[in-house]
ROPAGU-755424 format. One record per residue: residue number from 1; x, z, y of N, C-alpha, C, O, CB in turn. Coordinates in Angstrom, 1 decimal. Glycine has a CB too. Example, Ala and Ser with C-alpha at 12.3 -4.5 7.8 and 13.67 -1.06 7.14 Angstrom:
<atoms>
+--------+--------+--------+--------+--------+--------+--------+--------+--------+--------+--------+--------+--------+--------+--------+--------+
! tormar !    nc1 !    nc3 !    nc2 !   cac1 !   cac3 !   cac2 !    cc1 !    cc3 !    cc2 !    oc1 !    oc3 !    oc2 !   cbc1 !   cbc3 !   cbc2 !
+--------+--------+--------+--------+--------+--------+--------+--------+--------+--------+--------+--------+--------+--------+--------+--------+
!      1 !   13.2 !    7.8 !   -5.7 !   12.3 !    7.8 !   -4.5 !   13.2 !    7.8 !   -3.3 !   14.2 !    8.5 !   -3.3 !   11.3 !    9.0 !   -4.5 !
!      2 !   12.8 !    7.1 !   -2.2 !   13.7 !    7.1 !   -1.1 !   12.9 !    7.9 !    0.0 !   13.4 !    8.0 !    1.1 !   14.1 !    5.7 !   -0.6 !
+--------+--------+--------+--------+--------+--------+--------+--------+--------+--------+--------+--------+--------+--------+--------+--------+
</atoms>
This chain:
<atoms>
+--------+--------+--------+--------+--------+--------+--------+--------+--------+--------+--------+--------+--------+--------+--------+--------+
! tormar !    nc1 !    nc3 !    nc2 !   cac1 !   cac3 !   cac2 !    cc1 !    cc3 !    cc2 !    oc1 !    oc3 !    oc2 !   cbc1 !   cbc3 !   cbc2 !
+--------+--------+--------+--------+--------+--------+--------+--------+--------+--------+--------+--------+--------+--------+--------+--------+
!      1 !  324.0 !   38.4 !   -7.0 !  322.8 !   37.5 !   -7.3 !  322.8 !   36.4 !   -6.2 !  323.0 !   36.7 !   -5.0 !  321.5 !   38.3 !   -7.3 !
!      2 !  322.5 !   35.2 !   -6.5 !  322.3 !   34.2 !   -5.6 !  320.8 !   34.2 !   -5.1 !  319.9 !   34.4 !   -5.9 !  322.6 !   32.7 !   -6.2 !
!      3 !  320.6 !   34.2 !   -3.8 !  319.3 !   34.2 !   -3.2 !  319.1 !   32.9 !   -2.5 !  319.8 !   32.6 !   -1.5 !  319.0 !   35.5 !   -2.3 !
!      4 !  318.2 !   32.1 !   -2.9 !  317.9 !   30.8 !   -2.3 !  316.5 !   30.9 !   -1.6 !  315.5 !   31.2 !   -2.2 !  317.9 !   29.6 !   -3.3 !
!      5 !  316.5 !   30.6 !   -0.3 !  315.3 !   30.6 !    0.5 !  315.0 !   29.2 !    1.0 !  315.9 !   28.5 !    1.5 !  315.4 !   31.6 !    1.6 !
!      6 !  313.7 !   28.8 !    0.9 !  313.3 !   27.5 !    1.4 !  312.2 !   27.7 !    2.4 !  311.3 !   28.5 !    2.3 !  312.8 !   26.6 !    0.3 !
!      7 !  312.3 !   26.9 !    3.5 !  311.2 !   27.0 !    4.6 !  310.5 !   25.6 !    4.6 !  311.1 !   24.6 !    4.5 !  311.9 !   27.3 !    6.0 !
!      8 !  309.2 !   25.7 !    4.7 !  308.4 !   24.5 !    4.8 !  307.8 !   24.3 !    6.2 !  307.5 !   25.3 !    6.8 !  307.3 !   24.5 !    3.7 !
!      9 !  307.7 !   23.1 !    6.7 !  307.2 !   22.9 !    8.0 !  305.6 !   22.9 !    7.9 !  305.1 !   23.2 !    6.9 !  307.7 !   21.5 !    8.6 !
!     10 !  305.0 !   22.6 !    9.0 !  303.5 !   22.6 !    9.1 !  302.9 !   21.6 !    8.1 !  301.7 !   21.8 !    7.8 !  303.0 !   22.3 !   10.5 !
!     11 !  303.6 !   20.6 !    7.7 !  303.1 !   19.6 !    6.7 !  303.4 !   20.0 !    5.3 !  303.3 !   19.2 !    4.4 !  303.6 !   18.3 !    7.0 !
!     12 !  303.9 !   21.3 !    5.1 !  304.3 !   21.8 !    3.8 !  305.5 !   21.1 !    3.2 !  305.7 !   21.1 !    2.0 !  303.1 !   21.7 !    2.8 !
!     13 !  306.3 !   20.5 !    4.0 !  307.5 !   19.8 !    3.5 !  308.7 !   20.7 !    3.8 !  308.8 !   21.3 !    4.9 !  307.7 !   18.4 !    4.2 !
!     14 !  309.6 !   20.8 !    2.9 !  310.8 !   21.6 !    3.0 !  311.7 !   21.0 !    4.2 !  312.0 !   19.8 !    4.1 !  311.7 !   21.7 !    1.7 !
!     15 !  312.0 !   21.8 !    5.1 !  312.8 !   21.3 !    6.2 !  314.1 !   22.1 !    6.4 !  315.0 !   21.7 !    7.2 !  312.1 !   21.4 !    7.5 !
!     16 !  314.3 !   23.2 !    5.6 !  315.6 !   23.9 !    5.6 !  315.7 !   24.8 !    4.4 !  314.7 !   25.2 !    3.8 !  315.7 !   24.7 !    6.9 !
!     17 !  316.9 !   25.1 !    4.1 !  317.1 !   26.1 !    3.0 !  318.4 !   26.9 !    3.3 !  319.3 !   26.4 !    4.0 !  317.2 !   25.4 !    1.6 !
!     18 !  318.5 !   28.0 !    2.7 !  319.7 !   28.9 !    2.8 !  320.0 !   29.5 !    1.4 !  319.1 !   30.1 !    0.8 !  319.5 !   30.0 !    3.9 !
!     19 !  321.2 !   29.4 !    1.0 !  321.6 !   30.0 !   -0.3 !  322.7 !   31.0 !    0.0 !  323.8 !   30.7 !    0.6 !  322.1 !   28.9 !   -1.3 !
!     20 !  322.5 !   32.2 !   -0.4 !  323.4 !   33.3 !   -0.1 !  323.8 !   34.0 !   -1.4 !  323.0 !   34.1 !   -2.4 !  322.8 !   34.3 !    0.9 !
!     21 !  325.0 !   34.6 !   -1.5 !  325.4 !   35.4 !   -2.6 !  326.1 !   34.7 !   -3.7 !  326.4 !   33.5 !   -3.6 !  324.3 !   36.1 !   -3.1 !
!     22 !  326.5 !   35.5 !   -4.7 !  327.2 !   34.9 !   -5.8 !  326.4 !   35.3 !   -7.1 !  325.8 !   36.4 !   -7.2 !  328.7 !   35.5 !   -5.9 !
!     23 !  326.5 !   34.4 !   -8.1 !  325.7 !   34.7 !   -9.3 !  326.3 !   35.8 !  -10.1 !  325.6 !   36.5 !  -10.8 !  325.7 !   33.4 !  -10.1 !
!     24 !  327.6 !   35.9 !  -10.2 !  328.3 !   36.9 !  -11.0 !  327.9 !   36.9 !  -12.4 !  327.7 !   37.9 !  -13.1 !  328.0 !   38.3 !  -10.4 !
!     25 !  327.7 !   35.7 !  -13.0 !  327.3 !   35.5 !  -14.4 !  328.5 !   35.3 !  -15.3 !  328.4 !   35.2 !  -16.5 !  326.3 !   34.4 !  -14.5 !
!     26 !  329.7 !   35.3 !  -14.7 !  330.9 !   35.0 !  -15.5 !  332.1 !   35.2 !  -14.6 !  332.0 !   35.3 !  -13.4 !  330.9 !   33.7 !  -16.2 !
!     27 !  333.3 !   35.2 !  -15.2 !  334.6 !   35.2 !  -14.4 !  334.7 !   34.1 !  -13.4 !  334.1 !   33.0 !  -13.6 !  335.8 !   35.3 !  -15.3 !
!     28 !  335.4 !   34.3 !  -12.4 !  335.7 !   33.2 !  -11.4 !  336.2 !   32.0 !  -12.1 !  337.1 !   32.0 !  -12.9 !  336.7 !   33.7 !  -10.3 !
!     29 !  335.6 !   30.9 !  -11.8 !  336.0 !   29.6 !  -12.5 !  335.2 !   29.3 !  -13.8 !  335.3 !   28.2 !  -14.3 !  337.4 !   29.6 !  -12.7 !
!     30 !  334.5 !   30.3 !  -14.3 !  333.7 !   30.1 !  -15.5 !  332.3 !   30.6 !  -15.3 !  331.6 !   30.8 !  -16.3 !  334.4 !   30.9 !  -16.6 !
!     31 !  331.8 !   30.7 !  -14.1 !  330.5 !   31.1 !  -13.8 !  329.5 !   29.9 !  -13.8 !  329.5 !   29.1 !  -12.9 !  330.4 !   31.8 !  -12.4 !
!     32 !  328.8 !   29.8 !  -14.9 !  327.9 !   28.6 !  -15.1 !  326.8 !   28.5 !  -14.1 !  326.5 !   27.4 !  -13.7 !  327.4 !   28.6 !  -16.5 !
!     33 !  326.2 !   29.6 !  -13.7 !  325.1 !   29.6 !  -12.8 !  325.6 !   29.2 !  -11.4 !  325.0 !   28.3 !  -10.8 !  324.4 !   31.0 !  -12.7 !
!     34 !  326.8 !   29.7 !  -11.0 !  327.4 !   29.3 !   -9.7 !  327.7 !   27.8 !   -9.7 !  327.4 !   27.1 !   -8.8 !  328.7 !   30.1 !   -9.5 !
!     35 !  328.3 !   27.4 !  -10.8 !  328.6 !   25.9 !  -10.9 !  327.4 !   25.1 !  -10.8 !  327.4 !   24.0 !  -10.2 !  329.4 !   25.7 !  -12.2 !
!     36 !  326.3 !   25.4 !  -11.5 !  325.1 !   24.6 !  -11.5 !  324.5 !   24.6 !  -10.1 !  324.1 !   23.6 !   -9.6 !  324.1 !   25.2 !  -12.5 !
!     37 !  324.4 !   25.8 !   -9.5 !  323.8 !   25.9 !   -8.1 !  324.6 !   25.1 !   -7.1 !  324.1 !   24.3 !   -6.3 !  323.6 !   27.3 !   -7.7 !
!     38 !  325.9 !   25.2 !   -7.2 !  326.8 !   24.5 !   -6.3 !  326.7 !   23.0 !   -6.5 !  326.6 !   22.3 !   -5.5 !  328.3 !   25.0 !   -6.5 !
!     39 !  326.7 !   22.6 !   -7.7 !  326.7 !   21.1 !   -8.0 !  325.4 !   20.5 !   -7.5 !  325.4 !   19.5 !   -6.8 !  326.8 !   20.9 !   -9.4 !
!     40 !  324.3 !   21.1 !   -7.8 !  323.0 !   20.5 !   -7.4 !  322.7 !   20.6 !   -5.9 !  322.2 !   19.7 !   -5.3 !  321.8 !   21.2 !   -8.2 !
!     41 !  323.2 !   21.7 !   -5.3 !  323.0 !   21.9 !   -3.8 !  323.9 !   20.9 !   -3.0 !  323.4 !   20.2 !   -2.1 !  323.2 !   23.3 !   -3.4 !
!     42 !  325.1 !   20.9 !   -3.3 !  326.0 !   20.0 !   -2.6 !  325.7 !   18.6 !   -2.9 !  325.8 !   17.7 !   -2.0 !  327.5 !   20.3 !   -3.0 !
!     43 !  325.3 !   18.3 !   -4.1 !  324.9 !   16.9 !   -4.5 !  323.7 !   16.5 !   -3.7 !  323.6 !   15.3 !   -3.2 !  324.6 !   16.8 !   -5.9 !
!     44 !  322.7 !   17.4 !   -3.5 !  321.5 !   17.1 !   -2.7 !  321.9 !   16.8 !   -1.2 !  321.4 !   15.8 !   -0.6 !  320.5 !   18.3 !   -2.7 !
!     45 !  322.8 !   17.6 !   -0.7 !  323.2 !   17.4 !    0.7 !  323.9 !   16.1 !    0.9 !  323.6 !   15.3 !    1.8 !  324.1 !   18.6 !    1.2 !
!     46 !  324.8 !   15.8 !   -0.1 !  325.5 !   14.5 !    0.0 !  324.5 !   13.3 !   -0.1 !  324.7 !   12.3 !    0.6 !  326.5 !   14.4 !   -1.1 !
!     47 !  323.5 !   13.5 !   -1.0 !  322.6 !   12.4 !   -1.2 !  321.6 !   12.3 !    0.0 !  321.1 !   11.2 !    0.3 !  321.8 !   12.6 !   -2.5 !
!     48 !  321.3 !   13.4 !    0.7 !  320.5 !   13.2 !    1.9 !  321.2 !   12.3 !    2.9 !  320.6 !   11.5 !    3.5 !  320.3 !   14.7 !    2.5 !
!     49 !  322.5 !   12.5 !    3.0 !  323.3 !   11.7 !    3.9 !  323.4 !   10.2 !    3.4 !  323.3 !    9.3 !    4.2 !  324.7 !   12.2 !    4.1 !
!     50 !  323.6 !   10.0 !    2.1 !  323.8 !    8.7 !    1.6 !  322.5 !    7.9 !    1.5 !  322.5 !    6.7 !    1.8 !  324.5 !    8.7 !    0.2 !
!     51 !  321.5 !    8.5 !    1.0 !  320.3 !    7.8 !    0.6 !  319.2 !    7.8 !    1.8 !  318.5 !    6.8 !    1.9 !  319.6 !    8.4 !   -0.6 !
!     52 !  319.2 !    8.8 !    2.6 !  318.2 !    8.8 !    3.7 !  318.9 !    8.5 !    5.1 !  318.2 !    8.3 !    6.0 !  317.5 !   10.1 !    3.7 !
!     53 !  320.2 !    8.5 !    5.1 !  320.9 !    8.2 !    6.3 !  320.7 !    9.2 !    7.4 !  321.0 !    8.9 !    8.6 !  320.5 !    6.8 !    6.9 !
!     54 !  320.3 !   10.4 !    7.1 !  320.2 !   11.5 !    8.1 !  321.4 !   12.3 !    8.1 !  322.2 !   12.2 !    7.1 !  318.9 !   12.3 !    7.8 !
!     55 !  321.6 !   13.0 !    9.1 !  322.8 !   14.0 !    9.2 !  322.2 !   15.4 !    9.3 !  321.9 !   15.9 !   10.4 !  323.7 !   13.7 !   10.4 !
!     56 !  322.0 !   16.0 !    8.1 !  321.5 !   17.4 !    8.2 !  322.4 !   18.3 !    8.8 !  323.7 !   18.2 !    8.8 !  321.1 !   17.9 !    6.7 !
!     57 !  321.9 !   19.4 !    9.5 !  322.8 !   20.4 !   10.0 !  323.2 !   21.3 !    8.8 !  322.3 !   21.8 !    8.1 !  322.0 !   21.3 !   11.1 !
!     58 !  324.5 !   21.4 !    8.6 !  324.9 !   22.2 !    7.4 !  325.9 !   23.3 !    7.9 !  326.8 !   23.1 !    8.7 !  325.7 !   21.3 !    6.4 !
!     59 !  325.7 !   24.5 !    7.4 !  326.5 !   25.6 !    7.7 !  327.0 !   26.2 !    6.3 !  326.2 !   26.5 !    5.4 !  325.8 !   26.7 !    8.5 !
!     60 !  328.3 !   26.4 !    6.2 !  328.8 !   26.9 !    4.9 !  330.1 !   27.8 !    5.2 !  330.8 !   27.6 !    6.2 !  329.1 !   25.8 !    3.9 !
!     61 !  330.3 !   28.7 !    4.3 !  331.5 !   29.5 !    4.3 !  332.5 !   28.8 !    3.3 !  332.4 !   29.0 !    2.1 !  331.2 !   31.0 !    3.9 !
!     62 !  333.4 !   28.0 !    3.8 !  334.3 !   27.3 !    2.9 !  335.4 !   28.2 !    2.3 !  336.1 !   27.8 !    1.3 !  335.0 !   26.2 !    3.6 !
!     63 !  335.6 !   29.4 !    2.9 !  336.7 !   30.3 !    2.4 !  336.2 !   31.2 !    1.3 !  336.7 !   31.3 !    0.2 !  337.2 !   31.1 !    3.6 !
!     64 !  335.1 !   31.9 !    1.6 !  334.6 !   32.9 !    0.6 !  333.4 !   32.4 !   -0.2 !  333.1 !   33.0 !   -1.3 !  334.1 !   34.1 !    1.4 !
!     65 !  332.8 !   31.2 !    0.1 !  331.6 !   30.8 !   -0.6 !  330.5 !   31.7 !   -0.4 !  330.5 !   32.6 !    0.4 !  332.0 !   30.6 !   -2.1 !
!     66 !  329.4 !   31.4 !   -1.1 !  328.3 !   32.3 !   -1.1 !  327.4 !   32.2 !    0.1 !  326.6 !   33.1 !    0.4 !  328.7 !   33.7 !   -1.2 !
!     67 !  327.6 !   31.2 !    0.9 !  326.8 !   30.9 !    2.1 !  326.7 !   29.5 !    2.4 !  327.7 !   28.8 !    2.7 !  327.3 !   31.7 !    3.4 !
!     68 !  325.5 !   28.9 !    2.2 !  325.3 !   27.5 !    2.4 !  323.9 !   27.3 !    3.0 !  322.9 !   27.6 !    2.4 !  325.5 !   26.6 !    1.1 !
!     69 !  323.8 !   26.8 !    4.2 !  322.5 !   26.5 !    4.9 !  322.4 !   25.1 !    5.2 !  323.4 !   24.4 !    5.5 !  322.4 !   27.4 !    6.1 !
!     70 !  321.2 !   24.5 !    5.2 !  320.9 !   23.1 !    5.5 !  319.6 !   23.0 !    6.2 !  318.6 !   23.6 !    5.8 !  320.9 !   22.2 !    4.2 !
!     71 !  319.6 !   22.3 !    7.3 !  318.4 !   22.1 !    8.1 !  318.3 !   20.6 !    8.4 !  319.2 !   20.0 !    8.8 !  318.4 !   23.0 !    9.4 !
!     72 !  317.0 !   20.1 !    8.3 !  316.8 !   18.7 !    8.7 !  316.4 !   18.7 !   10.2 !  315.4 !   19.3 !   10.6 !  315.6 !   18.1 !    7.8 !
!     73 !  317.2 !   18.0 !   11.0 !  317.0 !   18.1 !   12.4 !  315.8 !   17.4 !   13.0 !  315.3 !   17.7 !   14.0 !  318.2 !   17.7 !   13.1 !
!     74 !  315.4 !   16.4 !   12.2 !  314.3 !   15.5 !   12.7 !  313.1 !   15.7 !   11.8 !  313.0 !   16.6 !   10.9 !  314.7 !   14.0 !   12.8 !
!     75 !  312.2 !   14.8 !   11.9 !  311.0 !   14.8 !   11.1 !  311.4 !   14.5 !    9.6 !  312.3 !   13.7 !    9.4 !  310.0 !   13.7 !   11.5 !
!     76 !  310.8 !   15.2 !    8.7 !  311.1 !   15.1 !    7.3 !  310.5 !   13.8 !    6.7 !  309.2 !   13.7 !    6.7 !  310.7 !   16.3 !    6.5 !
!     77 !  311.3 !   12.9 !    6.3 !  310.7 !   11.6 !    5.7 !  310.3 !   11.9 !    4.3 !  310.6 !   12.9 !    3.7 !  311.8 !   10.5 !    5.8 !
!     78 !  309.6 !   10.9 !    3.7 !  309.2 !   11.0 !    2.3 !  310.4 !   11.1 !    1.4 !  310.4 !   12.0 !    0.5 !  308.4 !    9.7 !    1.9 !
!     79 !  311.4 !   10.3 !    1.6 !  312.6 !   10.4 !    0.7 !  313.4 !   11.7 !    0.9 !  313.8 !   12.3 !   -0.1 !  313.6 !    9.2 !    1.0 !
!     80 !  313.5 !   12.2 !    2.1 !  314.1 !   13.5 !    2.3 !  313.3 !   14.6 !    1.6 !  313.9 !   15.5 !    1.0 !  314.2 !   13.8 !    3.8 !
!     81 !  312.0 !   14.6 !    1.8 !  311.1 !   15.6 !    1.1 !  311.3 !   15.6 !   -0.4 !  311.3 !   16.6 !   -1.0 !  309.7 !   15.3 !    1.5 !
!     82 !  311.4 !   14.4 !   -1.0 !  311.5 !   14.2 !   -2.4 !  312.9 !   14.9 !   -2.9 !  312.9 !   15.6 !   -3.9 !  311.5 !   12.8 !   -2.8 !
!     83 !  313.9 !   14.6 !   -2.2 !  315.2 !   15.2 !   -2.5 !  315.2 !   16.7 !   -2.4 !  315.7 !   17.4 !   -3.3 !  316.3 !   14.6 !   -1.6 !
!     84 !  314.6 !   17.2 !   -1.4 !  314.6 !   18.7 !   -1.2 !  313.6 !   19.4 !   -2.2 !  313.9 !   20.4 !   -2.7 !  314.1 !   19.0 !    0.2 !
!     85 !  312.5 !   18.7 !   -2.5 !  311.6 !   19.3 !   -3.6 !  312.4 !   19.3 !   -4.9 !  312.2 !   20.2 !   -5.7 !  310.3 !   18.5 !   -3.7 !
!     86 !  313.1 !   18.2 !   -5.2 !  313.9 !   18.1 !   -6.4 !  314.9 !   19.3 !   -6.5 !  315.0 !   20.0 !   -7.5 !  314.7 !   16.8 !   -6.5 !
!     87 !  315.6 !   19.6 !   -5.4 !  316.5 !   20.7 !   -5.3 !  315.7 !   22.0 !   -5.6 !  316.2 !   22.8 !   -6.4 !  317.2 !   20.8 !   -4.0 !
!     88 !  314.6 !   22.2 !   -5.0 !  313.8 !   23.4 !   -5.2 !  313.4 !   23.6 !   -6.6 !  313.6 !   24.7 !   -7.2 !  312.5 !   23.4 !   -4.3 !
!     89 !  312.9 !   22.5 !   -7.2 !  312.5 !   22.6 !   -8.6 !  313.7 !   22.9 !   -9.6 !  313.5 !   23.6 !  -10.6 !  311.8 !   21.4 !   -9.0 !
!     90 !  314.8 !   22.3 !   -9.4 !  315.9 !   22.5 !  -10.2 !  316.4 !   24.0 !  -10.1 !  316.7 !   24.6 !  -11.1 !  317.1 !   21.6 !   -9.9 !
!     91 !  316.5 !   24.5 !   -8.9 !  316.8 !   25.9 !   -8.7 !  315.8 !   26.8 !   -9.4 !  316.2 !   27.8 !   -9.9 !  317.0 !   26.2 !   -7.2 !
!     92 !  314.5 !   26.5 !   -9.3 !  313.5 !   27.3 !  -10.0 !  313.7 !   27.3 !  -11.5 !  313.6 !   28.3 !  -12.2 !  312.1 !   26.8 !   -9.6 !
!     93 !  314.1 !   26.1 !  -12.0 !  314.4 !   26.0 !  -13.5 !  315.6 !   26.9 !  -13.8 !  315.6 !   27.6 !  -14.8 !  314.7 !   24.6 !  -13.9 !
!     94 !  316.6 !   26.9 !  -13.0 !  317.8 !   27.8 !  -13.2 !  317.4 !   29.2 !  -13.2 !  317.8 !   30.0 !  -14.0 !  318.9 !   27.5 !  -12.2 !
!     95 !  316.5 !   29.5 !  -12.2 !  316.0 !   30.9 !  -12.0 !  315.3 !   31.3 !  -13.3 !  315.4 !   32.5 !  -13.8 !  315.1 !   31.0 !  -10.8 !
!     96 !  314.5 !   30.4 !  -13.9 !  313.8 !   30.7 !  -15.1 !  314.7 !   31.1 !  -16.3 !  314.4 !   31.9 !  -17.1 !  312.9 !   29.6 !  -15.5 !
!     97 !  315.9 !   30.4 !  -16.3 !  316.8 !   30.7 !  -17.4 !  317.8 !   31.9 !  -17.1 !  318.2 !   32.5 !  -18.0 !  317.7 !   29.5 !  -17.6 !
!     98 !  318.0 !   32.1 !  -15.8 !  319.0 !   33.2 !  -15.4 !  318.4 !   34.1 !  -14.3 !  318.9 !   34.1 !  -13.2 !  320.3 !   32.6 !  -14.9 !
!     99 !  317.3 !   34.8 !  -14.6 !  316.6 !   35.5 !  -13.6 !  317.4 !   36.7 !  -13.0 !  317.1 !   37.2 !  -11.9 !  315.3 !   36.1 !  -14.1 !
!    100 !  318.4 !   37.1 !  -13.7 !  319.3 !   38.2 !  -13.2 !  320.4 !   37.7 !  -12.3 !  321.1 !   38.5 !  -11.6 !  319.9 !   39.0 !  -14.4 !
!    101 !  320.5 !   36.4 !  -12.2 !  321.6 !   35.8 !  -11.4 !  321.2 !   35.0 !  -10.2 !  322.0 !   34.7 !   -9.3 !  322.4 !   35.0 !  -12.3 !
!    102 !  319.9 !   34.5 !  -10.2 !  319.4 !   33.7 !   -9.1 !  317.9 !   34.0 !   -8.8 !  317.1 !   34.1 !   -9.7 !  319.7 !   32.2 !   -9.3 !
!    103 !  317.6 !   34.1 !   -7.5 !  316.2 !   34.3 !   -7.1 !  315.9 !   33.1 !   -6.1 !  316.7 !   32.9 !   -5.1 !  316.0 !   35.7 !   -6.5 !
!    104 !  314.8 !   32.4 !   -6.3 !  314.4 !   31.3 !   -5.4 !  313.1 !   31.7 !   -4.8 !  312.1 !   32.0 !   -5.6 !  314.4 !   30.0 !   -6.2 !
!    105 !  312.9 !   31.5 !   -3.5 !  311.6 !   31.8 !   -2.9 !  311.4 !   30.8 !   -1.7 !  312.3 !   30.2 !   -1.2 !  311.6 !   33.3 !   -2.4 !
!    106 !  310.1 !   30.7 !   -1.4 !  309.7 !   30.1 !   -0.1 !  309.4 !   31.1 !    0.9 !  308.9 !   32.2 !    0.6 !  308.5 !   29.1 !   -0.4 !
!    107 !  309.8 !   30.9 !    2.1 !  309.5 !   31.8 !    3.2 !  308.8 !   31.1 !    4.3 !  309.1 !   30.0 !    4.6 !  310.7 !   32.5 !    3.6 !
!    108 !  307.9 !   31.9 !    5.0 !  307.2 !   31.3 !    6.1 !  308.0 !   31.3 !    7.4 !  307.8 !   30.4 !    8.2 !  305.9 !   32.2 !    6.4 !
!    109 !  308.9 !   32.3 !    7.6 !  309.6 !   32.3 !    8.9 !  310.8 !   31.3 !    8.8 !  311.3 !   30.9 !    7.8 !  310.2 !   33.7 !    9.1 !
!    110 !  311.1 !   30.8 !   10.0 !  312.2 !   29.9 !   10.1 !  313.5 !   30.5 !    9.6 !  313.7 !   31.7 !    9.9 !  312.4 !   29.4 !   11.6 !
!    111 !  314.3 !   29.7 !    8.9 !  315.5 !   30.3 !    8.4 !  316.6 !   30.2 !    9.4 !  316.9 !   29.2 !   10.0 !  316.0 !   29.4 !    7.1 !
!    112 !  317.2 !   31.4 !    9.6 !  318.4 !   31.5 !   10.5 !  319.6 !   31.5 !    9.7 !  319.8 !   32.2 !    8.7 !  318.3 !   32.8 !   11.4 !
!    113 !  320.6 !   30.6 !   10.1 !  321.8 !   30.5 !    9.4 !  322.7 !   31.7 !    9.8 !  323.8 !   31.8 !    9.4 !  322.5 !   29.2 !    9.6 !
+--------+--------+--------+--------+--------+--------+--------+--------+--------+--------+--------+--------+--------+--------+--------+--------+
</atoms>
């Protein structure tokens, strides 16, 4: 199961997230949940860099997959917040369709990569 955790700062804006695990909803290369989560998450990180000009701190396991963390190092701008809320809502929609393969939650404690 993919477990996605989001942390919000004191202004209730998402400032970091961590995605762990594998969806296991299909054979390797045919796992639709994994493909959807990977596409939207990596697309969000790429667009954070392109559209907001920030350099988020990113940690990932490029060999085994199943581990991707992202932290906004500075103050969260309006545009950054919008992109991260979009990611959260898309993952919640995927969770609604595939509750056995992905769990999305908000957490109060700072996310450790």
